[in-house]
TIMARZA-236530 format. One record per residue (C-alpha): chain; x, y, z; residue in three letters. Coordinates in steps of 0.2 Angstrom, whole numbers, plus 5000, padded with zeros to 4 digits. Layout:
 ch east north   up  aa
  A    X     Y    Z ALA
...
END
This chain:
 ch east north   up  aa
  A 4982  4992 4858 MET
  A 4964  4987 4865 LYS
  A 4970  4983 4882 VAL
  A 4979  5000 4882 ILE
  A 4964  5009 4876 LEU
  A 4955  4999 4890 LYS
  A 4968  5004 4902 PHE
  A 4969  5023 4897 ILE
  A 4948  5022 4900 THR
  A 4950  5014 4916 ALA
  A 4961  5025 4922 SER
  A 4952  5041 4917 THR
  A 4936  5034 4927 LEU
  A 4948  5031 4940 PHE
  A 4955  5047 4943 PHE
  A 4937  5054 4941 SER
  A 4931  5045 4955 VAL
  A 4946  5052 4965 LEU
  A 4943  5069 4961 CYS
  A 4925  5067 4967 ILE
  A 4929  5078 4983 GLY
  A 4919  5079 4997 THR
  A 4903  5083 4988 GLU
  A 4897  5068 4977 VAL
  A 4880  5072 4967 HIS
  A 4878  5089 4976 ASP
  A 4876  5080 4994 HIS
  A 4883  5089 5010 LYS
  A 4896  5079 5019 SER
  A 4899  5074 5035 ARG
  A 4913  5068 5045 GLU
  A 4912  5051 5054 VAL
  A 4914  5053 5072 THR
  A 4914  5035 5078 SER
  A 4930  5027 5080 PRO
  A 4925  5014 5070 LEU
  A 4927  5019 5054 ILE
  A 4915  5012 5040 PRO
  A 4922  5003 5026 LYS
  A 4915  4997 5009 VAL
  A 4921  4985 4994 ALA
  A 4911  4981 4979 VAL
  A 4911  4964 4973 ASN
  A 4904  4960 4955 LEU
  A 4898  4943 4947 PHE
  A 4892  4941 4930 ARG
  A 4874  4937 4930 ASP
  A 4870  4920 4917 GLU
  A 4854  4930 4911 MET
  A 4858  4950 4911 ASP
  A 4872  4962 4915 GLY
  A 4881  4960 4935 VAL
  A 4875  4954 4953 ASN
  A 4883  4966 4965 VAL
  A 4888  4961 4984 HIS
  A 4893  4975 4993 ILE
  A 4905  4970 5010 GLU
  A 4905  4983 5022 LEU
  A 4914  4985 5039 GLN
  A 4909  4995 5054 ASN
  A 4893  5001 5045 TYR
  A 4873  4997 5047 VAL
  A 4866  4999 5028 LEU
  A 4847  4999 5031 ASN
  A 4831  5009 5026 ALA
  A 4827  5026 5032 PRO
  A 4812  5024 5045 THR
  A 4804  5036 5057 GLN
  A 4815  5028 5071 GLU
  A 4831  5029 5062 ASN
  A 4830  5045 5050 ILE
  A 4837  5056 5063 SER
  A 4851  5043 5069 ARG
  A 4868  5045 5065 LEU
  A 4877  5028 5073 LYS
  A 4870  5014 5083 THR
  A 4872  5011 5101 GLU
  A 4886  5000 5099 GLY
  A 4895  5014 5088 GLY
  A 4894  5011 5070 MET
  A 4888  5022 5058 THR
  A 4871  5022 5050 LEU
  A 4863  5024 5034 GLY
  A 4860  5018 5015 HIS
  A 4872  5021 4999 ALA
  A 4871  5027 4984 HIS
  A 4874  5017 4967 LEU
  A 4884  5028 4953 PHE
  A 4885  5019 4936 ILE
  A 4898  5029 4925 ASN
  A 4899  5044 4936 GLY
  A 4879  5045 4935 VAL
  A 4868  5042 4952 LYS
  A 4855  5028 4949 HIS
  A 4847  5025 4965 GLN
  A 4849  5024 4982 ARG
  A 4854  5007 4990 ILE
  A 4846  4999 5007 TYR
  A 4854  4981 5006 ALA
  A 4871  4973 5001 GLN
  A 4866  4962 4985 HIS
  A 4857  4970 4971 PHE
  A 4856  4967 4951 HIS
  A 4862  4979 4937 ILE
  A 4853  4976 4921 SER
  A 4866  4976 4905 GLU
  A 4853  4989 4897 LYS
  A 4862  5002 4912 TRP
  A 4879  4999 4905 LEU
  A 4888  5004 4890 LYS
  A 4898  4993 4878 LYS
  A 4916  4990 4884 GLY
  A 4922  4997 4902 VAL
  A 4910  5002 4915 ASN
  A 4912  5009 4933 GLN
  A 4902  5006 4947 ILE
  A 4903  5015 4963 ALA
  A 4894  5015 4980 ILE
  A 4895  5030 4992 SER
  A 4889  5029 5011 LEU
  A 4877  5041 5016 ASN
  A 4868  5046 5030 SER
  A 4847  5046 5030 HIS
  A 4850  5066 5029 GLN
  A 4860  5061 5012 HIS
  A 4876  5069 5018 GLU
  A 4890  5060 5011 ASN
  A 4899  5049 5024 TRP
  A 4918  5054 5025 GLN
  A 4934  5051 5035 HIS
  A 4947  5062 5036 ASN
  A 4939  5073 5022 ASN
  A 4938  5060 5012 GLN
  A 4921  5051 5006 THR
  A 4919  5034 5008 ILE
  A 4917  5026 4992 VAL
  A 4920  5008 4985 GLY
  A 4922  5006 4965 THR
  A 4924  4993 4952 VAL
  A 4929  4995 4933 PHE
  A 4923  4980 4924 PHE
  A 4921  4974 4906 ASP
  A 4907  4961 4902 LEU
  A 4915  4956 4887 ASN
  A 4932  4952 4895 ALA
  A 4937  4936 4900 PRO
  A 4941  4943 4919 GLN
  A 4925  4953 4924 LEU
  A 4934  4965 4934 VAL
  A 4947  4975 4928 LEU
  A 4951  4986 4944 HIS
  A 4946  4989 4960 GLU
  A 4946  5003 4972 PHE
  A 4941  5008 4990 THR
  A 4944  5025 5000 SER
  A 4944  5014 5017 GLN
  A 4952  4996 5013 PRO
  A 4943  4981 5022 LEU
  A 4952  4970 5034 GLU
  A 4953  4953 5029 ASN
  A 4945  4952 5013 THR
  A 4946  4940 4998 HIS
  A 4938  4941 4980 ASN
  A 4923  4933 4973 HIS
  A 4927  4937 4955 HIS
END
């Protein structure tokens, strides 16, 4: 019964991400104009002390902090899309992300199944999208389950990836 309940909860959260549409967290959206479509996936690892450590896998995307030099740029000279990411935990935006590795404390999580979603954003805070679909990676997990990650989803699947759970 617990497994079925967890599956229903995870499925509900999963479909809530799919229904976000093109405006995540009240931000406008911008279609990627480069033929190099950004791709994102989220990998989680248990932290021995507290919560989880997150690694964001990216393809065709330069993740960085906005500076005077790049705040108005949308892509690099090589054609890769440029910007930062937003971290959502259980549907609530928690912070901007400028690097591929970070930690999430257990105090930000609830008991049972949790969802982490990472959206890619321009430095003008527009959600990057491809074919009218927000570019996002998400993971459902339970800190108390033997297998940490219960389900993964990405709107633009990465090529040649492997899981590190």
